N, C-alpha and C positions, 0 to 999 in steps of 0.2 A: 354700426361698426365703423371704427375710424380707420379707413383704408387710405392712408396718405403718407407721403414722405415729406410734406411741407411741415416745418416745425410749428407746433401749436404754441402760442404764447401761454406762459404759465398763468393760471388763474388760481388764486388762493382759495382753498376750501372754505375758509372763514368768510371771505367776501361773498362767495356764492351762497353760503348758508344764510348770510344776512338777507339775501334776496328772498329766501324761503321757498317752500313748496306748500303754500297755504291751501286749505281745503281738507275735506274729509278723506280718510283712508279708503282705498278701494276694497280693503278687507281681504286681499289675497296675498299680502306679504306675510312672511313668518319670521319669527325671531330666529336668528342664525343658529342652526344646530352645530353641535360639536362635530367635527369631521367623522364620517363613518369609518370604522376600521375596515381595512382592505382585506377581504377574505379570499380574493381570487389571485393573489400575488400581484395585484396592480401596483404600479410605482407611484400612485397618487392616492390621496384621501379625498372623499367627497363630502361637501357640506351643502345642505339644502338652504337656499336663500330666498325662496318665494315660489308661488304657484300662479299659473296663468291659464286663461281660456284660449286655446289654440294659438300659442305664441309662435312668431315666425322669425323675428330678428331682434338684435339688440345692438346698442352703441353706448360706449362709456363717455360721459361728460368729464371735463377736466377735474371736477371735484370728487369723482368716483361714483356719482349717481349714474343710473343706467336708464336709457330709453329702451322700452320694450314694445314691439308692435304685436297686436293680437289680430288675427285674420279677419274678424268681423268688422274691423275698422276702428279699433281703439288703440290709442297711443298712450303709454303709461310712463310715469316718472317714478323710478324705484330707488329708494335708499336701501342698499343691501342689508338685509336683516332688520329693516325698519319699515317705515310707512311707504305706501304706494298711492299715487294720485293720478287720476286721469287728466290728460292734457287736452284742452279744448282746441278745436280748429282743424282736426284731422280731416282728410278728404273723404267724400262719400265713395264707397267702394261697391263693386259688383261682386257680392259674396256668393261663392258656390264652387264646387269642385276644388280645383287648385287655386281659385281666385279669391282675392280679398286684399287686405293691407299686407304689404310685403316688407321690403327692406327699409332700413333707416341708416343714414350716414350723416356725419358732420362735415361742414365745409372745412377745407384744409386750414383756414384761418378762423375757425369758429370763435375763438376767444375774442376776436375783434369784430367779426361780422354777425355772429349769432345765428347764421343760417344752418338749417338742417334740410335733408333731402329724404323724401318718402317715395317709395314705389308702390303701385297698387293696380288692381284690375279695374278698368273703367268701362262703363256701359257705352255701347254705340247704338246705331239704328238697326232695326230689323233683327233683333236677337243676336247682335254681334257684340264683341268686347275686345279689349286689348290692354296691354300694360301701359302705364304712364308713370312719369317721374315728375314730382312737383317739389318746389323748394319754398320755404318760408322762414320767418325769423322766430326762433324759440324765445319766448319771454317768460322769465321765471319770477319777476316781481309780481306780487299778488297771486291771483289764481294762474297757474301755469297754462300757457296757450301758445298757439302758432298764429302769427300775424302775417298778412300779405301773401298767403299761399298762392302760388302760381305754377301751372303746368309748364314745364320746359322741354319735355320730350314725350312722344307717343309712339307706340307700335303702329306701323302702317303696312298693310291695311288692317283694320279691325275685321275679325272673322268669327264664325260661330264656334261653339265649344268652350270648355272651361279648363283647358289644360295647357301646360308648357309655356307659362308666362316668362319663366326665368327671373328677370328683373332684379338681379343683384347689382349693387352700386359699389364702385371702388374709385378712389382718387389716386392718381399715379404721381410719380416723382416729377412729372412735367406739369403738375397742377391741373391736368385734364380729368374729366369725369368719364369713366368707362362704365357702360351698362351692358349686362348680359341679357340678350333678347331671345327667348325661346321660339321655336318654329310653330308653336301652337298646334301640334299634332297634325300639321298639314303637309309635312314632308318637303315638297318641292320649293317652298319659299326659302329654305335654307341655302339654295343655290341661285336664287333670283336676286340679283343685285339691285333691282328696282323695288324691292321690299326690304324692310329692316327686321324681318322675322328670321330667326336662326342665325343671328349675328352677334358679334361684339361691337358695340357702338362707342365712338369716342367723340366727346363734346367738351366745350368749355364749361366752367362752373355756372354759367348763365344759360346754357343750352345752345350756344352758338357753335358752328361747325369750324374746326381748325383748318387752316389752309394747307397744312402738311398731312392731312388725311390722304390715304392712298388713292381714293377715287373722287377727290375734292371737286374737280371740274367736270363731273359726269352726271349732274343732276342732284337735286336737294336730298332725296332719300339715300341715293347711292353714296353721296358725299359723307354721310354719317358713318359709313361702315369702316371698321378697323380690321376685322377678320370675319370669315363666314364659313358655311358648311357645318353648322353647329346645331345640336338637337335641343336639349333642355338644360341650359347652363345655370345651375343653382349655386355655384360658388366661384368667386373670382378674388384674387389677392395678388399683391406684389411682393417679391422677395427683396432682400436687402440690396441687391444689385439692380433693382428696378425692372426685373423681368416679370411679366404678367402670366400667372398661372390660372387655369380654368378647369372646373370640375363639372361634368355633365352626366345626366342620366342617359344611358344608351337604350336601345330597344330591348328585345329579349336577349340579354347578354350585352357585353361591351360597354359598361360604364367606363368613362374616360377621364384621365387627368392629362390636360394638354398644356404645353408651353405656347402661349399666344404670340404670334408675330404679325407685324404690319402687312396687311394685304393678302394673307395666306388663306387658302381654302382647306378646311379640315375634313371635307368629304361627304358629310351626311346630306342626303340619304343614298348617295352613290356608292359609298363604301362605309363599312363599320366592322367592328369585331363581334357584332351580334346580328340577329335576324329580326325580321318583322314579327309582331305578336301572332300573326296568323300562320307563321311557319315559313313564309316566303323568305328565301335566303337573300342576304345582302353580301356582295363581294367583300372579302377581307381587304384591309389595307395591305398593299404590297409595294415593294420598291419600284419607282418609275411610274406609278399611277397618277402622279400629279397632285396628290393629296397628302397633307401633313398627317402622319400617324400619331396616336397618343403616346405619351411617355410611359404610361402605365394603364392597363385596362383590367376590368374585373368581369369574369364569367365563371360561375354565376354572379349575378349583380349584387350590389350592396345598397342601391338606391341612394346615391349621395344627395345631401341636402344643403351643404355648406362647405366652405373652405377657409382655413386659416394658415398663413405662413407664420410660424412662431418666431418672434423677435425678442423675447424677454430673456431674463437672467435667472428666473426662479427654477427653471428646468434647463440648466446649461447644456446638457447632452443633446437636447432637442432643438437647440437654436438653429434656425434656418430650415427646419423640417415642416412638412405639410401635415395638417390635421383636418380630417374629413368627418363630418357627422353622417351617419348612415341611418336611413329610415327603415326599410325592410330588413337591413342587416342588424339593426338595433345595436350599434357599436360606435365606438370612437376609434378611428383608424389613423395610424401614423405612416407617412411615406417619407423615407430618407431622401432629402434633396442634396445633391452635390453638384453645384453649378447647374448644368442643363440635364443632368442625369437624375432619374427618379427610380427608387427601389422600394418595393413594399417592405414594411418593417413590422409594425405591431397592429393587432386588432383586438381591442378590449371590449368584451360583451358588456353592455350597459343595461340590458333588460328593459329597454324602452327605445322607441323611435327618437333619434336625435335630430332635431330640426335646425339647430344653429350652434356654431362653435366660435368663440371669440376670446381674445386676450385682454385681461384686465390691466389696469395701470401698474400693478405690482408684479406682473408677469404670471399671475395665476391664469389657468385656462377655465373658461366659463362655458357651460352648455345650457341649451334650452331643450327640454323634452317636447315632443309633439303631443297634440291631443287636448282634450277638454280640461285636463287638470295637470298640465305640463309643468314640471319642476324647473326652476333655475338652480343650477348646480355650480359650485366653485370647486375646482380641482387644485390641490396643493400637494407638494411632495410628501410621500408617505414617510412617517418618522421611523 
């Protein structure tokens, strides 16, 4: 996902095509279908552009090709409606539960640097694991590969279990890298500023800690923290005014869309609009409790997987709105954003768990379905 407000230098499709994506097809791309007729009154038509094994995230290259991650540790280069090639050099992942290869993002100046960023579950000692972010140079000449892959951030501490990694990546208008870090189903670390679990982390493009972070002078791990009190943050994106929005899975109820602010505590597990899975109540957000409440919450839950703030022109009425992929909700959800105000708008059943939502270069909205045969879908305005 290209989560950045730094202008990408334009790279001609012809020049990149000349570099080529040599190698055999992975066999899971499909010839682009004609868009499906919309029988549910949907304002968009859907075209299937490929199928993947447990896809998790995607990012568009300047020439329109797509990087797609698969959870077992495979990164693929996709020509929409054409060939699919595996990219060598992806990191070794700890696959299982919610863990594996996660997000993919381009450097804000990818056209000149060639750097991409991958998040993934990394094994530790004693049956522990945690999320990591690595960056390397994407080389498209010859067989596509990543060169010089280096880990630039890790969740600390590594813990047992295989849930709530979060690990979405977004670059902001300040050129900094923001990483969503889940609390790993351990609850209390979300409030512990000496752990980076349950946080939004802010770093430079090389993994250095910016001196204007809110806790910069209070220890290395604490210095990474931008915001905290967060559960399982599976979507982050910036709006056109540079505001950072975050979408997270709540407990039994209380999925949240939050407007993220510097140094602010969002309350989990002290407060929530849901309860623990065993039925133990969690106090609701209330005025004066010292915690930032969500802008919108869902109860019953939708199990959000991803977040896109739409900035394209293909759907002009939706410009500036939030789009959320829903897993258990099996839907694409639109939230109307007006400045710092959020209002639930549309929920379109998709008859599949939606793992990722992204904007294409032409303003189309792209979706990845979850699962062993997850489709890549392109949404365009209904005729």
